[in-house]
matplotlib code that plots the C-alpha trace (Angstrom):
import matplotlib.pyplot as plt

x = [-44.7, -44.7, -46.0, -42.6, -41.1, -43.7, -43.1, -39.2, -39.2, -41.9, -39.6, -36.5, -38.4, -39.1, -35.4, -34.0, -36.6, -35.3, -32.0, -32.9, -34.3, -31.9, -29.5, -31.1, -31.7, -28.1, -27.0, -29.1, -28.0, -24.3, -24.9, -26.5, -23.9, -20.7, -20.9, -21.0, -22.8, -22.9, -22.2, -19.1, -16.6, -18.0, -19.5, -17.6, -19.6, -20.3, -17.8, -19.5, -20.5, -19.2, -15.5, -14.3, -12.9, -16.3, -18.4, -15.5, -16.6, -19.7, -20.3, -17.8, -19.6, -23.1, -21.5, -20.3, -24.3, -25.6, -23.0, -24.1, -27.9, -27.8, -25.6, -26.0, -28.9, -26.6, -24.4, -24.4, -22.4, -21.0, -21.3, -19.6, -21.9, -20.0, -21.9, -22.4, -20.5, -19.9, -16.3, -14.5, -12.0, -9.8, -9.1, -6.3, -8.2, -12.1, -11.4, -13.4, -15.7, -18.2, -17.9, -19.9, -18.2, -19.1, -22.3, -22.4, -20.0, -19.8, -16.8, -16.8, -18.7, -20.2, -22.7, -25.9, -25.4, -28.5, -31.6, -32.3, -29.8, -26.4, -23.7, -19.8, -17.0, -13.7, -12.6, -10.8, -13.9, -16.2, -12.7, -13.5, -15.8, -16.4, -19.1, -22.2, -23.0, -25.7, -25.9, -27.6, -28.9, -28.7, -32.2, -31.2, -33.1, -31.0, -30.6, -28.9, -26.6, -27.2, -23.9, -20.9, -18.6, -15.0, -12.5, -9.8, -8.0, -8.9, -9.9, -13.3, -16.4, -20.3, -22.6, -26.1, -29.3, -32.9, -33.7, -36.5, -36.4, -32.9, -31.3, -28.1, -25.1, -24.1, -20.6, -18.8, -15.1, -12.1, -9.9, -10.7, -9.4, -7.1, -4.6, -5.9, -9.8, -12.1, -13.4, -15.5, -15.6, -18.6, -18.1, -18.3, -15.3, -13.4, -16.4, -18.5, -19.6, -21.8, -22.1, -19.1, -18.2, -14.5, -13.2, -10.3, -8.9, -6.5, -3.2, -2.3, -2.9, -1.2, -0.1, 1.2, 0.6, 0.6, -2.9, -3.4, -6.1, -4.9, -4.6, -0.4, -1.3, -3.7, -0.8, -3.2, -1.5, -1.9, -0.3, -3.2, -1.9, -2.8, -4.5, -5.9, -4.6, -6.2, -5.7, -9.6, -9.6, -9.9, -9.9, -10.5, -14.4, -14.4, -13.1, -15.4, -16.9, -17.2, -15.1, -17.0, -16.7, -18.0, -21.1, -21.8, -20.2, -18.4, -14.7, -13.1, -13.2, -12.0, -9.4, -6.6, -4.9, -1.3, -0.1, 2.0, 1.2, -1.3, -3.9, -3.4, -6.0, -5.9, -9.0, -9.4, -10.0, -14.3, -13.6, -11.9, -14.9, -17.3, -15.9, -16.1, -20.1, -20.7, -18.9, -21.2, -24.2, -23.2, -21.7, -23.3, -19.9, -16.6, -13.9, -10.9, -7.5, -4.2, -0.6, 0.4, 3.3, 3.7, 6.1, 7.2, 7.8, 10.3, 10.0, 12.2, 14.0, 14.8, 15.3, 18.5, 19.9, 19.5, 20.9, 17.9, 15.2, 11.9, 9.0, 7.7, 10.0, 9.1, 9.0, 7.5, 5.6, 2.5, 2.7, 1.0, 0.4, 0.6, 4.0, 5.1, 4.7, 6.2, 9.2, 9.0, 11.6, 11.6, 14.0, 13.1, 11.6, 8.8, 9.2, 6.2, 3.3, 1.6, 3.6, 3.1, 5.5, 5.5, 5.3, 4.0, 0.7, 0.8, 1.0, 1.3, -1.7, -3.6, -2.5, -3.3, -6.6, -7.3, -7.1, -9.7, -9.2, -6.9, -5.6, -2.2, 0.1, 3.5, 5.7, 9.3, 11.4, 14.7, 16.9, 20.8, 20.8, 19.4, 16.1, 13.8, 10.0, 7.6, 4.4, 1.7, -1.7, -3.7, -5.6, -8.8, -7.8, -9.9]
y = [-81.2, -82.5, -80.3, -80.2, -79.2, -76.0, -75.2, -75.0, -72.8, -70.5, -70.5, -69.6, -67.1, -65.4, -65.5, -63.8, -61.4, -60.2, -60.5, -58.3, -55.4, -55.7, -55.0, -51.8, -50.6, -51.2, -48.8, -46.3, -46.0, -46.5, -43.7, -41.2, -41.7, -42.9, -41.3, -45.0, -46.5, -50.5, -51.0, -48.1, -51.2, -53.2, -49.9, -46.5, -43.2, -40.7, -39.1, -35.5, -35.8, -32.9, -32.8, -32.1, -29.0, -28.0, -28.2, -25.7, -23.1, -23.5, -23.2, -19.8, -18.3, -19.1, -17.3, -14.2, -14.0, -14.5, -10.8, -8.6, -9.1, -9.0, -6.1, -3.8, -2.2, -0.4, 0.5, 3.8, 6.3, 9.4, 11.9, 16.0, 18.9, 21.7, 24.5, 24.7, 27.6, 29.0, 29.6, 30.9, 28.9, 29.9, 27.7, 28.9, 27.3, 28.1, 31.4, 31.8, 28.9, 28.9, 25.2, 24.8, 22.9, 21.6, 19.4, 15.9, 13.3, 9.9, 10.0, 6.9, 5.3, 4.9, 2.5, 3.2, 2.4, 3.9, 3.7, 7.1, 8.2, 8.1, 6.7, 6.4, 7.0, 8.3, 11.9, 12.1, 11.6, 14.9, 17.1, 19.9, 22.2, 24.2, 21.9, 20.2, 16.3, 13.7, 10.2, 7.4, 4.2, 1.0, 1.4, 5.3, 7.3, 10.9, 12.9, 15.5, 15.5, 17.7, 17.6, 16.2, 15.2, 14.6, 12.1, 14.3, 11.6, 9.0, 9.1, 8.7, 10.3, 10.4, 12.0, 12.7, 12.6, 12.7, 9.0, 6.9, 2.5, 2.9, -0.9, -0.6, -3.0, -5.0, -4.3, -7.4, -7.5, -6.6, -8.1, -11.4, -10.9, -13.2, -13.5, -15.6, -15.0, -14.9, -10.8, -9.2, -5.5, -3.3, 0.5, 2.1, 1.2, 4.3, 6.4, 4.9, 1.0, 1.0, -1.7, -3.4, -6.6, -8.3, -10.7, -11.7, -12.6, -10.7, -10.5, -8.5, -7.0, -3.9, -2.4, 1.4, 3.6, 7.1, 7.3, 10.8, 12.3, 11.3, 14.7, 15.6, 19.6, 19.1, 17.5, 16.1, 13.1, 11.3, 8.8, 5.6, 2.7, -0.9, -1.2, -4.3, -5.3, -7.0, -8.7, -8.1, -5.4, -1.8, 0.9, 4.1, 5.3, 2.2, 4.7, 4.5, 1.1, -1.8, -4.9, -8.3, -11.1, -14.3, -13.3, -10.1, -8.2, -5.0, -5.3, -2.1, 0.6, 0.4, 3.6, 3.4, 1.7, 1.1, 2.7, 1.2, -2.1, -4.6, -6.9, -4.3, -2.2, -1.5, -0.6, 0.7, -1.5, -1.5, -1.5, 2.2, 2.9, 1.6, 3.8, 7.0, 6.1, 5.7, 8.6, 10.4, 9.2, 11.0, 14.1, 14.5, 15.5, 14.0, 14.9, 13.5, 13.9, 15.5, 15.3, 17.1, 15.4, 13.7, 10.8, 6.9, 3.9, 2.5, -1.4, -3.9, -4.5, -1.1, -0.2, -3.1, -2.1, 1.4, 1.0, 3.0, 2.2, 0.7, 3.5, 6.9, 9.1, 12.3, 13.8, 17.3, 19.1, 20.8, 24.8, 25.5, 22.0, 19.7, 18.7, 21.6, 23.2, 20.1, 20.6, 17.5, 18.4, 16.7, 13.4, 12.5, 8.8, 8.7, 5.1, 5.2, 6.9, 6.7, 4.0, 1.8, 0.8, 2.0, -1.0, -2.0, -3.3, -1.0, 2.5, 6.1, 7.0, 4.3, 4.5, 8.5, 7.7, 5.6, 9.1, 12.1, 15.2, 17.6, 14.7, 14.9, 11.7, 10.9, 10.6, 9.2, 10.5, 9.3, 12.1, 11.5, 8.3, 9.7, 9.1, 11.5, 11.8, 15.0, 14.9, 16.2, 17.9, 16.3, 19.2, 18.9, 17.9, 20.1]
z = [-36.8, -32.9, -30.1, -28.4, -31.2, -31.4, -28.0, -28.2, -31.1, -29.8, -26.4, -28.9, -30.9, -27.8, -26.2, -29.3, -29.0, -25.5, -26.7, -29.5, -26.7, -24.9, -27.1, -28.6, -24.8, -23.6, -27.2, -26.6, -22.9, -23.7, -26.1, -24.4, -21.4, -22.7, -26.3, -27.5, -30.2, -30.0, -33.8, -33.8, -34.1, -37.3, -38.8, -38.7, -38.2, -41.1, -41.9, -43.2, -39.0, -36.9, -35.6, -31.9, -34.1, -36.1, -32.5, -31.5, -34.1, -34.3, -30.0, -30.9, -34.2, -31.9, -28.6, -31.5, -33.0, -29.2, -28.3, -31.2, -30.6, -27.0, -26.3, -30.1, -29.3, -26.0, -28.4, -30.2, -32.3, -31.2, -34.4, -34.2, -34.9, -36.4, -37.7, -41.4, -43.6, -47.3, -48.0, -50.7, -52.6, -55.5, -57.9, -61.3, -63.8, -62.3, -60.2, -56.9, -56.1, -53.4, -51.0, -47.8, -44.7, -41.6, -41.2, -38.9, -38.9, -37.4, -35.2, -32.6, -30.4, -26.8, -24.9, -22.1, -18.9, -17.8, -19.5, -18.9, -21.4, -19.5, -22.4, -21.0, -24.2, -24.1, -23.0, -26.0, -28.4, -26.7, -26.0, -28.8, -26.4, -29.6, -31.0, -30.4, -30.2, -31.4, -29.9, -32.7, -31.9, -33.8, -34.8, -36.4, -33.6, -32.7, -30.0, -29.1, -26.0, -23.4, -21.2, -21.3, -18.0, -18.4, -16.1, -15.7, -14.6, -17.0, -20.6, -19.9, -20.2, -20.0, -22.1, -20.9, -23.5, -23.1, -23.0, -21.5, -21.5, -22.9, -23.2, -21.4, -21.1, -18.1, -16.7, -15.9, -13.7, -15.6, -11.8, -13.2, -16.9, -18.2, -20.9, -23.9, -22.8, -25.5, -25.9, -29.2, -29.6, -30.9, -32.8, -35.2, -37.3, -39.5, -38.4, -41.0, -40.2, -37.7, -35.1, -36.8, -34.6, -34.1, -31.9, -30.6, -27.4, -24.3, -25.4, -22.5, -19.2, -16.9, -19.7, -19.9, -23.1, -24.1, -26.0, -28.5, -30.2, -33.4, -34.4, -34.4, -34.4, -31.3, -29.7, -26.9, -25.0, -21.8, -19.7, -19.5, -16.9, -16.2, -19.8, -21.3, -24.5, -27.2, -31.0, -31.4, -34.0, -32.8, -35.4, -35.5, -34.7, -31.9, -29.2, -26.5, -27.8, -25.5, -25.6, -24.1, -22.9, -23.5, -21.4, -23.6, -20.2, -20.6, -19.5, -21.3, -22.6, -26.2, -25.7, -28.6, -31.5, -31.3, -34.9, -37.2, -35.9, -37.1, -33.9, -31.4, -29.7, -26.1, -23.4, -20.0, -17.4, -16.7, -13.0, -13.3, -15.0, -12.2, -9.6, -12.0, -12.6, -8.6, -7.6, -10.7, -9.2, -5.6, -6.7, -10.1, -11.5, -11.5, -8.6, -8.9, -6.9, -8.5, -8.0, -11.3, -12.8, -16.6, -15.7, -17.8, -15.7, -15.4, -15.1, -13.0, -16.4, -16.8, -13.1, -13.3, -16.9, -15.8, -11.8, -10.8, -8.3, -9.7, -10.1, -11.5, -13.7, -13.4, -17.3, -16.7, -13.4, -13.8, -12.3, -9.6, -8.8, -5.8, -7.3, -7.2, -4.5, -2.3, -4.3, -6.8, -9.8, -13.7, -13.4, -10.2, -9.6, -7.7, -5.8, -3.1, -3.0, 0.0, 2.0, -1.5, -4.0, -7.3, -10.1, -13.0, -11.3, -8.5, -11.4, -9.8, -11.5, -9.4, -6.2, -6.5, -7.5, -4.0, -2.1, -1.6, -2.6, 0.0, 1.8, 2.9, 1.5, 1.9, -1.6, -1.7, -4.4, -5.4, -6.7, -7.5, -5.0, -2.7, -0.9, 0.2, 1.5, 0.9, 2.4, -0.8, -0.1, -3.5, -4.6, -7.0, -10.7, -13.9]

ax = plt.figure().add_subplot(projection="3d")
ax.plot(x, y, z, "-o")
ax.set_aspect("equal")
plt.show()
């Protein structure tokens, strides 16, 4: 073989090698920058590679797992402790027999907001003053509840235990919530299954509900305004537990479930809790202004249908309250409070809580087609 041909072949080989290297480098760059592979057009990728939907599912699973690991150590079970006693029961076939009643029973959920042992739950969870309560952490440690502080204006309570270095939750911002947003709930479902985790979305915001103790013989009911609706499973026993966003921040306090409905639960916005905690740290207790009416919100649609103004329809007036002293009556419609119009966003309860105990506030009411303006001095809720 002559020398020129050998040189030409060597040059051609080098050129082919350089082109190959450039192709490989170009493919790598294309894949990293544009998500492309050079031979995709001719050789389709493995059909078993994760699709976009699969990656989304895996990502959501990862978020939920991270939330459970991060927050569960700060979620506690609230147990009610009833003194044990022996009673006689009569059985027509066996005669009298002795039974033991009482003991400790898991009833609800709470979460730690201060490493020294300050825990948030619902007021109706710790409403029974004839019993004592215990707190059980995720690792099974039990603590006696030393003090219970009940918020008179909201279904919130703080319970105090003697703790040191306890894991706490991070509080988020409930004012920024949007319908469709991912949420998770952690709690002692049915008073039996501790640290159960459920997921869902925000189904609605600014709801108004009437929440009760669940016991028809207690007659306990409370009007709750501006609550969060979610389809994350909230069962009896979840009361007082955290509703969490995808970052593991508490955005609500689970409070109620709609009886007879599927996947409809409710939570108090965490921003209400923030103000309660701030007030508690300042005063050592809850002090709330109290107007003294039980009401039902008349929405704009209901107002148009019934030819009445939008506002708070008074269903009952508390004896001796500020409302009774100034002459507010059943069937009045409170349309403004402190100069602000009452509607689905500005409920009467939220407007009352903007003011201080002892402050005189103008109340505008509609009664039988006439508008009246009254000045009411707000008393302290007890």
